C-alpha positions as CSV (number, residue, x, y, z in Angstrom):
1,X,-99.1,67.3,-17.6
2,X,-96.8,64.6,-16.2
3,X,-94.2,65.7,-13.7
4,X,-90.7,65.3,-15.2
5,X,-87.5,65.6,-13.1
6,X,-84.8,64.7,-15.7
7,X,-85.0,65.5,-19.4
8,X,-82.3,64.5,-21.8
9,X,-81.8,66.6,-24.9
10,X,-79.3,65.6,-27.6
11,X,-77.4,68.8,-28.8
12,X,-75.3,69.2,-31.9
13,X,-75.6,72.9,-32.6
14,X,-78.1,72.4,-35.4
15,X,-81.5,74.2,-35.9
16,X,-83.2,70.8,-35.3
17,X,-81.5,70.3,-32.0
18,X,-82.4,73.9,-31.0
19,X,-86.1,73.2,-31.7
20,X,-85.8,70.2,-29.4
21,X,-84.1,72.2,-26.7
22,X,-86.7,75.0,-26.9
23,X,-89.5,72.4,-26.3
24,X,-87.6,70.8,-23.5
25,X,-87.2,74.2,-21.9
26,X,-90.9,74.7,-22.0
27,X,-91.5,71.3,-20.4
28,X,-88.8,71.9,-17.8
29,X,-90.2,75.2,-16.8
30,X,-93.7,73.8,-16.3
31,X,-92.5,70.7,-14.4
32,X,-89.4,72.0,-12.6
33,X,-87.3,69.4,-14.4
34,X,-83.5,69.6,-15.0
35,X,-82.3,69.4,-18.6
36,X,-79.2,67.6,-19.5
37,X,-77.7,68.5,-22.9
38,X,-75.9,65.5,-24.4
39,X,-73.3,65.8,-27.1
40,X,-72.0,62.7,-28.9
41,X,-68.4,62.8,-30.3
42,X,-68.1,60.9,-33.6
43,X,-65.3,58.4,-33.1
44,X,-63.5,56.6,-35.9
45,X,-65.5,53.4,-36.7
46,X,-62.9,51.6,-38.8
47,X,-60.4,49.3,-37.0
48,X,-56.9,50.6,-37.2
49,X,-57.7,54.3,-37.3
50,X,-55.9,56.1,-34.5
51,X,-57.8,58.8,-32.8
52,X,-55.2,61.6,-33.0
53,X,-54.8,64.7,-30.9
54,X,-55.9,66.8,-33.8
55,X,-59.1,64.8,-34.1
56,X,-59.7,65.1,-30.3
57,X,-59.2,68.9,-30.5
58,X,-61.6,69.2,-33.4
59,X,-64.2,67.1,-31.6
60,X,-63.8,69.2,-28.5
61,X,-64.2,72.4,-30.5
62,X,-67.5,71.1,-32.0
63,X,-68.8,70.1,-28.6
64,X,-68.1,73.5,-27.2
65,X,-69.9,75.1,-30.2
66,X,-72.9,72.9,-29.6
67,X,-73.1,72.9,-25.8
68,X,-72.3,76.6,-25.1
69,X,-75.2,78.2,-26.9
70,X,-77.6,75.5,-25.7
71,X,-76.6,76.2,-22.1
72,X,-76.9,79.9,-22.6
73,X,-80.3,79.5,-24.2
74,X,-81.6,77.3,-21.4
75,X,-80.2,79.5,-18.6
76,X,-81.6,82.7,-20.2
77,X,-85.1,81.1,-20.2
78,X,-84.7,80.2,-16.6
79,X,-84.3,76.4,-17.0
80,X,-81.8,74.3,-15.1
81,X,-79.2,72.9,-17.5
82,X,-76.2,70.7,-17.3
83,X,-74.3,68.8,-20.0
84,X,-72.6,65.5,-20.6
85,X,-70.7,64.1,-23.6
86,X,-70.3,60.6,-25.0
87,X,-68.5,59.1,-28.0
88,X,-69.6,56.6,-30.6
89,X,-72.7,55.9,-32.7
90,X,-75.0,58.9,-31.9
91,X,-78.3,57.0,-31.5
92,X,-76.8,54.1,-29.5
93,X,-75.0,56.5,-27.2
94,X,-78.2,58.6,-26.6
95,X,-80.2,55.5,-25.7
96,X,-77.5,54.0,-23.5
97,X,-76.9,57.3,-21.6
98,X,-80.7,58.0,-21.2
99,X,-81.4,54.5,-19.8
100,X,-78.3,54.5,-17.5
101,X,-79.1,58.0,-16.2
102,X,-82.8,57.0,-15.6
103,X,-84.1,60.0,-17.5
104,X,-87.9,60.6,-17.5
105,X,-88.0,61.8,-21.1
106,X,-85.8,62.4,-24.2
107,X,-86.6,65.4,-26.3
108,X,-84.9,65.3,-29.7
109,X,-85.1,67.6,-32.7
110,X,-85.8,66.0,-36.1
111,X,-85.2,67.2,-39.6
112,X,-88.9,67.6,-40.3
113,X,-89.0,65.3,-43.4
114,X,-92.4,64.4,-44.9
115,X,-93.9,61.0,-44.4
116,X,-92.5,59.6,-47.7
117,X,-89.0,60.7,-46.9
118,X,-89.2,59.5,-43.3
119,X,-90.4,56.1,-44.5
120,X,-87.3,55.5,-46.5
121,X,-84.8,57.3,-44.2
122,X,-84.4,54.7,-41.5
123,X,-81.0,56.0,-40.5
124,X,-82.1,59.1,-38.7
125,X,-81.0,59.5,-35.1
126,X,-84.4,60.5,-33.9
127,X,-86.0,57.4,-35.5
128,X,-83.3,55.2,-34.0
129,X,-83.8,56.6,-30.5
130,X,-87.6,56.5,-30.7
131,X,-87.5,52.8,-31.6
132,X,-84.6,51.6,-29.4
133,X,-85.4,53.1,-26.0
134,X,-88.2,52.3,-23.4
135,X,-88.0,55.9,-22.2
136,X,-90.7,58.3,-23.6
137,X,-89.4,60.3,-26.6
138,X,-90.7,63.5,-27.9
139,X,-89.6,64.2,-31.5
140,X,-89.8,67.9,-32.3
141,X,-90.1,68.8,-36.0
């Protein structure tokens, strides 16, 4: 198995993300890699929408609910875990962060759709990341 030092795992609190995290933990334990959990805040995309304090508070609460359990899960399994956050389009932010941080691998959970559904569902984050980055991506279903 290749030796990985830095693994990026997008986290959002979903079962899909947890499957990705679990696989990343296995890889990290085998290779001694550090896992970075990455949470992306969804920012308003329409011009003229002000990002209010209430919106910031709600986004922060969602991040804590996603990152806290992921950190605990990784630490209980004996993996090194840190976290970062970003804001914007989820797929673009993951790709940009991974490339800027020179990660060896991205491990991302997917919804586990069948081939027919996957073929018509081009908007999925895992599909976007897989096609837009030069970094190896492991999609976990």
